[in-house]
C-alpha positions in Angstrom: 0.3 -0.3 0.1 3.0 2.2 0.8 4.6 2.0 -2.2 1.6 2.0 -4.4 0.5 5.6 -2.8 4.5 6.9 -3.7 4.4 5.8 -7.0 0.7 7.9 -7.1 2.6 10.7 -5.9 5.6 10.5 -8.2 3.2 10.5 -11.1 1.2 12.8 -10.2 4.2 15.6 -9.1 5.2 14.3 -13.1 1.9 15.2 -14.8 1.1 18.4 -13.0 4.3 20.2 -12.6 7.1 18.5 -14.4 6.0 18.2 -18.0 4.7 21.8 -18.1 7.7 23.1 -16.3 9.7 21.2 -19.1 7.8 23.0 -21.8 8.7 26.1 -20.6 11.6 26.1 -19.9 12.3 24.5 -23.5 10.3 27.6 -24.6 12.5 30.1 -22.8 15.7 28.3 -23.2 15.3 28.5 -27.1 14.0 32.1 -27.0 16.9 33.1 -24.3 19.4 31.6 -26.8 18.3 33.6 -30.2 18.4 37.1 -28.2 21.9 36.0 -26.7 23.1 34.8 -30.3 22.1 38.3 -31.5 24.3 40.1 -28.5 27.4 38.0 -28.7 27.4 39.5 -32.7 26.5 42.7 -31.4 29.1 42.5 -28.7 31.9 41.2 -30.9 31.2 43.8 -33.5 32.0 46.4 -30.8 34.7 44.6 -29.5 36.5 44.6 -33.4 36.0 48.2 -33.7 37.1 49.0 -30.2 40.4 46.7 -31.0 40.8 48.7 -33.9 40.7 51.6 -32.4 43.3 50.9 -29.6 45.6 49.5 -32.4 45.4 52.9 -33.8 45.9 54.8 -30.6 48.7 52.6 -29.9 50.6 52.9 -32.5 50.5 56.6 -32.6 51.5 57.2 -29.0 54.4 54.5 -29.7 55.5 56.2 -33.1 55.2 60.1 -31.6 57.4 58.9 -28.6 59.9 56.8 -30.7 59.8 59.8 -32.8 60.6 62.1 -29.9 63.3 60.4 -28.4 65.2 60.3 -32.1 64.8 63.8 -32.6 66.0 64.7 -28.8 69.2 62.1 -29.8 70.1 63.8 -32.7 70.2 67.2 -31.3 72.0 66.0 -28.2 74.3 63.4 -29.2 76.1 63.1 -26.0 72.7 61.6 -24.5 72.9 58.1 -25.8 74.3 57.0 -22.5 72.5 58.7 -19.9 69.2 57.9 -18.9 67.6 61.2 -19.9 64.4 60.3 -22.2 61.4 62.6 -23.0 58.7 60.4 -21.2 58.6 58.7 -17.9 57.8 55.2 -19.8 60.8 55.3 -22.0 63.2 53.0 -20.6 65.6 52.4 -22.9 66.9 54.0 -26.1 70.1 53.1 -28.0 71.0 52.5 -31.5 71.8 49.4 -33.7 75.0 48.9 -35.7 75.1 46.4 -38.0 72.5 44.4 -37.0 73.2 44.3 -33.4 72.1 46.4 -30.4 74.6 48.5 -29.0 73.7 49.1 -25.0 74.5 52.8 -23.9 77.7 51.8 -20.9 79.3 50.1 -24.1 79.2 53.8 -26.0 80.7 55.3 -22.8 84.0 57.1 -23.9 85.7 57.0 -20.2 87.0 53.6 -20.0 89.1 54.0 -22.5 90.4 57.2 -21.7 91.3 55.7 -18.4 92.9 52.7 -20.0 95.1 55.9 -22.1 95.6 57.6 -19.4 97.6 54.6 -17.5 99.7 53.9 -20.2 101.8 57.4 -20.2 105.4 57.0 -19.9 106.8 57.4 -16.5 103.7 57.2 -14.2 103.3 53.4 -16.1 106.9 52.5 -15.4 106.3 53.4 -11.9 103.1 51.6 -11.3 104.2 48.4 -13.3 107.5 48.6 -11.0 104.9 48.7 -7.9 103.1 46.2 -8.9 106.0 43.7 -9.5 107.0 44.4 -6.1 103.8 43.6 -4.3 102.4 41.3 -6.4 105.5 39.0 -7.3 108.2 39.6 -4.9 105.4 40.1 -2.1 107.4 43.6 -1.1 104.3 45.7 -0.3 106.7 47.9 1.7 108.9 48.2 -1.6 105.7 48.7 -3.8 104.6 52.0 -1.5 107.6 53.7 -2.6 107.0 53.1 -6.6 103.1 54.2 -6.0 104.1 57.4 -4.1 106.6 58.3 -7.1 103.9 57.3 -9.2 101.3 59.8 -7.7 104.5 62.4 -7.9 104.3 62.5 -11.4 100.9 62.0 -11.6 99.2 64.3 -14.6 95.6 64.1 -14.6 92.8 63.1 -11.7 92.8 59.7 -13.1 96.5 58.9 -12.9 96.0 60.2 -9.0 93.2 58.0 -7.8 94.8 55.2 -9.4 98.1 55.6 -7.9 96.4 56.4 -4.5 94.3 53.1 -5.0 97.3 50.8 -5.5 99.1 52.4 -2.6 96.0 51.8 -0.3 96.3 48.2 -1.0 99.9 48.5 -0.7 99.5 49.8 2.9 97.3 48.0 3.9 99.3 44.8 3.1 102.5 46.3 5.0 100.1 46.7 8.0 100.1 50.4 7.7 96.3 50.5 8.1 96.0 54.6 8.7 98.2 55.2 5.6 95.7 52.9 3.8 92.7 54.5 5.1 94.0 57.7 4.3 94.7 56.9 0.5 91.4 55.0 0.2 89.3 58.2 2.2 91.1 60.6 -0.7 89.6 58.2 -3.9 86.6 57.7 -2.0 86.2 61.4 -2.8 86.7 61.5 -6.4 84.5 62.5 -8.9 82.3 59.4 -10.1 83.6 60.4 -13.9 87.2 58.4 -12.9 86.0 55.0 -13.9 88.1 51.9 -14.8 88.0 49.8 -17.7 85.5 48.2 -16.6 82.9 51.3 -16.1 83.2 51.2 -12.5 83.6 54.3 -10.4 87.7 53.8 -8.7 85.6 55.3 -5.8 83.7 52.5 -4.7 86.2 50.3 -4.7 87.9 52.7 -1.9 84.5 52.7 -0.4 84.5 48.7 -0.5 88.1 48.9 2.0 86.8 51.9 3.8 83.6 49.9 4.3 85.5 46.6 5.4 87.4 48.4 8.2 84.0 49.8 9.5 85.0 53.3 9.0 82.9 56.6 7.0 79.7 54.7 6.3 77.9 58.0 6.2 79.7 58.6 3.4 79.8 55.9 1.8 76.0 56.0 1.9 76.1 59.5 0.0 78.6 57.9 -2.4 76.0 55.2 -3.3 72.8 57.4 -3.7 75.3 59.9 -5.7 76.1 56.9 -7.8 72.5 55.6 -8.4 71.0 59.3 -9.0 74.0 59.7 -11.7 71.7 59.9 -15.1 74.7 58.4 -16.7 73.8 54.2 -17.3 76.2 52.3 -15.0 77.6 49.0 -16.2 76.6 45.9 -15.1 79.5 45.6 -12.9 79.2 48.6 -11.0 75.7 48.0 -10.4 76.8 44.8 -8.8 79.1 46.2 -6.8 76.8 49.2 -5.5 75.1 46.3 -4.4 77.7 44.7 -2.5 78.1 48.1 -0.7 74.4 48.7 0.3 74.0 45.1 1.6 76.9 46.0 3.7 75.9 49.4 5.0 72.0 46.9 5.7 74.4 45.1 8.0 76.4 47.9 9.3 73.0 50.4 9.7 71.2 50.6 13.3 67.1 51.1 14.0 67.4 54.3 12.9 69.1 53.5 9.7 67.4 50.1 8.6 64.6 51.7 6.8 66.2 54.1 4.4 69.2 51.6 3.7 66.6 49.0 2.7 65.0 51.2 0.4 68.4 51.8 -1.4 68.9 48.4 -1.8 65.4 47.7 -3.3 66.5 51.0 -5.5 69.8 49.2 -6.9 68.1 46.0 -7.2 65.6 47.4 -9.4 67.9 49.4 -11.6 70.2 46.3 -12.0 66.7 44.4 -13.1 66.6 46.9 -15.8 70.3 46.8 -16.6 69.8 42.8 -17.1 66.9 42.7 -19.0 68.7 45.4 -21.4 71.9 43.0 -21.8 69.2 40.3 -22.2 66.9 42.1 -24.8 70.4 42.6 -26.5 71.2 38.9 -26.7 67.8 38.0 -27.8 67.4 41.3 -30.4 68.3 39.6 -33.5 65.6 37.2 -33.7 63.0 39.2 -32.4 62.7 40.8 -36.4 62.7 44.4 -35.4 66.0 45.3 -37.5 64.3 47.7 -39.8 67.8 48.9 -42.1 69.0 52.0 -44.3 67.0 51.1 -47.2 63.2 52.1 -45.4 62.6 55.2 -45.8 59.6 55.2 -43.5 57.9 53.1 -40.3 55.3 51.9 -42.0 55.4 48.3 -41.3 57.4 49.0 -37.5 56.6 46.3 -35.0 56.4 46.3 -31.6 57.2 43.0 -29.1 56.4 43.2 -25.9 59.2 41.5 -23.7 60.6 40.4 -20.8 59.2 40.6 -17.3 57.9 43.5 -16.1 57.0 43.5 -20.2 58.6 46.2 -22.1 57.3 47.3 -25.7 60.5 47.2 -27.6 60.7 48.6 -31.3 63.0 50.6 -33.5 63.0 53.7 -36.0 63.9 53.9 -39.0 67.4 56.0 -39.7 67.1 59.6 -39.5 69.8 61.2 -41.7 72.9 60.0 -41.0 71.8 57.9 -37.4 71.7 54.4 -37.3 68.7 52.7 -36.5 67.0 53.8 -32.9 65.6 50.8 -30.4 63.0 52.5 -28.2 61.9 50.5 -24.6 59.0 51.3 -22.9 57.2 50.0 -19.8 54.4 48.3 -21.2 52.1 48.1 -17.4 52.7 52.0 -17.7 51.6 52.6 -21.4 48.5 50.1 -21.1 47.4 51.9 -17.9 47.2 54.7 -19.7 45.3 53.3 -22.7 42.2 51.2 -20.3 41.8 54.9 -18.9 41.3 56.7 -21.9 39.3 54.1 -23.6 37.0 53.7 -20.4 36.8 57.7 -20.8 35.5 57.6 -24.4 32.4 54.9 -24.1 32.9 53.7 -21.0 34.5 50.4 -22.0 36.9 48.4 -19.6 39.4 47.1 -21.2 42.8 45.1 -20.6 46.0 44.8 -23.0 48.0 42.1 -22.3 51.1 40.0 -23.0 50.2 36.6 -25.3 51.7 33.9 -23.7 51.1 31.7 -27.1 48.9 32.3 -30.7 45.8 30.5 -28.7 45.5 33.2 -26.0 42.2 34.7 -24.6 41.1 37.8 -26.2 41.0 39.8 -29.5 44.8 40.2 -31.5 45.9 43.5 -31.4 47.7 42.8 -34.8 50.2 42.1 -37.3 52.5 45.5 -35.8 51.7 43.9 -32.1 52.4 40.5 -32.7 52.1 39.1 -28.7 49.3 41.7 -27.6 46.0 40.9 -26.9 43.1 42.9 -25.8 41.0 41.2 -23.1 37.7 42.5 -22.7 35.9 42.8 -19.0 32.5 41.3 -18.7 29.4 43.0 -19.9 28.2 42.7 -15.8 31.6 44.5 -15.3 31.5 47.0 -17.7 28.1 48.3 -15.8 26.2 48.3 -19.2 23.0 46.5 -18.9 23.6 43.2 -20.5 19.6 42.0 -20.6 17.1 43.8 -21.7 13.4 44.1 -19.9 12.3 41.1 -22.6 15.4 38.5 -21.7 15.4 39.7 -18.0 11.3 39.1 -17.7 12.3 35.3 -19.8 15.1 34.7 -16.5 13.0 35.2 -13.6 10.0 33.2 -15.3 12.6 30.5 -16.1 14.5 31.0 -12.3 10.9 30.5 -11.1 10.0 27.6 -12.8 13.2 25.9 -12.1 12.7 27.3 -8.4 9.5 25.6 -8.2 10.7 22.3 -9.6 13.8 22.1 -8.0 11.9 22.5 -4.4 9.1 20.3 -5.3 11.4 17.5 -6.1 13.2 18.2 -3.1 10.4 17.4 -1.1 8.9 14.9 -2.6 12.1 12.7 -2.3 13.0 13.7 0.7 9.7 12.6 2.5 10.3 9.2 0.3 13.5 8.7 1.3 12.6 9.3 5.1 9.4 7.3 5.1 12.3 4.5 3.5 14.4 5.2 6.1 12.0 5.3 8.7 10.6 1.9 7.6 14.0 0.4 7.4 14.9 1.7 10.7 11.8 0.1 12.3 12.2 -3.1 11.0 15.7 -3.1 12.2 14.9 -1.9 15.9 12.3 -4.3 16.0 13.8 -7.3 14.9 16.9 -6.0 17.5 14.9 -5.7 20.7 12.8 -8.6 19.7 16.1 -10.9 19.7 17.6 -8.8 22.7 14.5 -9.5 24.4 14.1 -13.2 23.5 17.6 -14.5 24.5 16.9 -13.3 27.6 13.3 -14.3 28.0 14.5 -17.6 26.6 17.3 -18.8 29.7 14.5 -17.1 32.3 11.7 -20.0 31.0 14.4 -22.6 31.3 15.7 -22.3 34.3 12.1 -21.5 35.6 10.5 -24.7 34.3 14.0 -26.8 35.2 13.2 -25.8 39.2 9.6 -26.3 38.4 9.5 -29.5 37.7 12.4 -30.6 40.3 14.8 -31.5 37.8 17.8 -30.2 39.7 17.9 -31.1 43.5 21.6 -30.0 44.1 20.9 -26.5 45.9 24.0 -25.3 44.8 22.7 -25.9 40.9 19.6 -24.4 42.0 20.8 -21.3 43.4 23.0 -21.0 40.4 19.6 -21.0 38.3 17.7 -18.1 40.4 21.2 -16.3 39.9 21.0 -16.9 36.1 17.0 -15.7 36.3 17.7 -12.4 38.4 21.2 -11.8 36.0 19.3 -12.1 32.6 16.0 -10.3 34.3 18.2 -7.4 35.0 19.8 -7.5 31.4 16.0 -7.1 30.1 15.7 -4.2 32.6 18.3 -2.5 31.6 17.2 -2.7 27.4 13.7 -2.0 28.5 15.4 1.2 30.8 17.4 2.3 27.4 14.5 1.9 25.3 12.1 3.7 27.7 14.7 6.4 28.2 15.2 7.1 24.3 11.7 7.4 24.2 12.1 10.5 26.7 14.9 11.6 25.0 12.7 12.1 21.5 10.2 13.5 23.4 11.8 16.3 24.9 11.2 15.0 28.6 14.1 13.1 30.0 15.5 14.8 33.1 18.1 14.0 35.2 17.7 14.6 39.0 21.1 15.4 40.3 22.4 14.9 43.7 25.8 14.9 45.4 27.0 11.1 45.0 30.7 9.1 45.6 31.6 8.3 41.7 33.5 5.5 43.2 30.5 4.1 44.9 28.8 4.5 41.6 31.8 2.8 39.4 31.5 -0.3 42.1 28.2 -0.8 41.9 28.4 -1.1 38.0 30.8 -3.5 38.7 29.1 -5.7 40.9 25.7 -5.7 38.4 28.2 -6.4 35.7 29.6 -9.2 37.8 28.2 -12.3 36.6 27.9 -12.0 32.8 31.5 -11.2 33.1 32.8 -14.5 34.7 29.9 -16.4 32.8 31.7 -15.1 29.3 35.3 -15.6 31.1 36.3 -11.9 31.2 38.5 -10.6 33.6 37.6 -6.7 34.9 40.3 -4.6 35.9 39.0 -2.0 38.1 41.5 1.0 38.9 39.8 4.0 41.7 41.6 6.8 41.7 41.5 8.0 46.0 40.0 11.6 47.2 37.8 12.8 44.2 35.3 14.9 45.7 31.1 14.7 45.4 30.1 14.7 41.8 26.5 16.3 41.3 24.9 13.4 39.1 22.2 11.5 38.5 23.3 8.3 40.1 20.9 6.1 38.5 21.9 7.7 34.7 25.8 7.3 35.7 25.4 3.7 36.5 23.4 3.0 33.5 25.8 4.7 30.7 28.9 2.7 32.6 26.7 -0.4 32.2 25.9 0.2 28.3 30.0 0.9 27.9 30.9 -2.1 30.0 28.2 -4.4 27.7 29.5 -3.0 24.5 33.4 -4.1 25.7 31.8 -7.8 26.4 29.7 -7.9 22.5 33.5 -6.5 20.9 36.0 -7.7 22.6 36.4 -10.6 19.9 39.2 -13.2 21.5 40.5 -10.3 23.7 38.8 -11.0 27.5 40.4 -8.4 29.4 38.5 -5.1 30.0 39.6 -2.2 32.3 37.6 0.6 34.2 38.8 3.1 35.4 38.4 6.2 37.6 40.5 9.3 37.7 40.6 13.1 38.0 41.9 15.3 34.9 41.8 18.9 34.7 39.1 19.6 37.1 37.1 16.7 35.6 36.5 12.9 36.5 37.0 10.6 34.1 34.9 7.3 34.0 36.9 5.3 31.1 36.6 1.6 29.7 38.9 -0.3 27.9 38.9 -3.5 26.1 41.4 -5.2 23.9 39.0 -6.0 21.0 37.8 -5.3 17.3 38.1 -1.5 17.3 36.6 1.0 15.3 38.0 2.1 11.9 38.8 6.5 12.7 35.7 6.9 9.7 33.4 5.5 11.6 34.5 7.0 15.2 32.2 10.0 14.6 28.8 8.2 13.5 28.7 5.6 16.6 26.9 8.0 18.7 24.4 8.6 16.3 20.8 6.5 16.9 20.4 3.2 15.7 23.4 3.2 14.3 26.2 0.5 14.0 29.2 0.2 12.3 28.3 -2.1 9.3 30.8 -5.2 9.3 30.6 -8.8 8.5 31.9 -9.2 12.1 28.9 -7.3 13.6 26.0 -8.8 11.8 26.5 -11.5 14.2 26.3 -9.1 17.5 23.0 -8.2 19.0 22.6 -4.4 19.5 19.9 -1.6 19.1 21.9 0.9 18.4 20.7 2.9 21.0 23.7 2.2 23.8 26.4 5.1 22.8 23.2 7.3 22.0 21.9 7.0 25.6 26.1 7.4 26.9 26.8 10.6 25.3 23.3 12.2 26.3 23.5 11.4 29.6 27.2 12.8 29.7 26.1 16.0 27.6 23.1 15.9 30.7 25.8 16.6 33.6 27.6 19.2 31.6 30.5 16.7 30.3 31.4 14.6 27.0 32.2 11.2 25.7 35.5 10.7 24.1 36.8 8.0 22.3 40.2 6.6 20.8 40.3 3.1 19.3 42.8 1.1 16.7 41.2 -1.2 14.5 42.9 -5.3 15.6 43.9 -3.3 19.0 40.7 -2.4 21.2 38.4 0.7 22.2 38.9 3.1 24.9 35.5 5.1 25.9 35.6 7.9 28.6 32.9 9.7 30.1 34.0 13.3 31.2 32.0 14.7 34.4 33.3 18.4 35.6 33.8 18.4 39.6 32.2 21.5 40.9 34.5 23.0 43.3 36.9 20.4 42.9 41.1 21.6 43.7 42.7 21.3 40.7 
């Protein structure tokens, strides 16, 4: 009958609700799909138009900035090795010679002038003698004399600084620290224009020695700032030395100076990152296909490539007059930000220019002139434009309403059916379990009672044993009925606990005595450990005893071949802990959170032959929580389980 009722409910639901809903949904989706297709076509056209507009705007801006930089370089060729550009977006301007990009510091003439100045007559001879004495003969004291003579005949600041730097090195090797620091201090104060053949200012070498000696730290900090603020491009070697100097200053800085020195280190690192990216660009330039050649008369086919991280936009300008091709690199993100803001101001569109990682990158390709740039468009919702007109909004609301009604109806019907089936299954299992639990003690009681009634045993000891069995089986029936009745009260919310000050040791001992006979019958050994000195606890004596009995009964059922059970009472952190431990089958970790649910039993083959109602642990948890405590379980499959009831001891000394 119940199954027929369920089938009628499902059939009525399908005819009255589901079928009309399906028809409405299909029609609505078809109309929405058509509208959406039209909208997508319009959006695609708008995106193509906006992409063309952005391409023209980007190309115009890049050509304008490249022309400005080329014109400025023609007007002042000395700008080739300086970082002074017409636009803050420009990061690098340099030239191309024979298809190779020439880096700015490679055009610096100062290293060559320095090398020539060292090769002049008497000065070169004296320096050579000093180096042979210092390095070849390991006679730094003798070398000091030669370097001093070289300083005396020096004819320009480069020779002066170099001779003092060498004499300071020799003095330090000879143990004349004060003389060495004086020479290094003089070189540290020399002009940053005095650089060696590697483009490194000699002042930086002297500053390194002074920093190692722990002197003139403020002056060295000023020197690093001046070198970093120099408009000339520093060579990579000079930048690495600057970074080492700043790192040394950071290690020696106190708390008040640490933040400013840390900012200095960060600035040098940023400058070095730009230089390293420029070196990488010079290496990869031939394969980028940016070279124009002197035969080109205009820039109509100019290409701009996004390069590196952070991205630069790199392009070339056609030669102007006798000038070589000019390579211009700009900060891509800065330019993209300007274009995004311009697009938003013009028509409210939200776009994003990005570097494409591959040809299949998401977005619109910007064109052949920008081979690895794409335009990404924000969704219509993000742009602030209405994504649905009134008609489609109405369709959407209707569809959502229909789907909501359908889903809610299906959910409620499915829930009711599942609940009824689940309840029927639980009732069947519960009745079967209770029947089995009742049948076993009743059979024993009847059997021993009939034996006594028929007078088949005249042995007084045997009669006493039969009577004890009848009493214990009656107590077992009482516990089972109490569990069922208490669970019924809990379900109705009418279970109350009459709490009075009680000695927990007495309750535990009484529980052990109540289980003594069934434990002996099944050859169990019960180890009892009671901690002395526990204060009385405010509990319902009968309820706590019932909880302990349930745990002991469970331990007997699931001990397997083990025949030892531990019952302990102890105090831990202001709580009384009643623990029952067995050495049985144990419980899987994923099942341990479910065993306290009503009617739940771990679904294993071993458990199928063990009688039980699935209420014992549910009642234990309710009793513990009803006394303001809780229940814990620790179990390892194959090693046993320990269940512990934690009860608060109000006013107990910790």
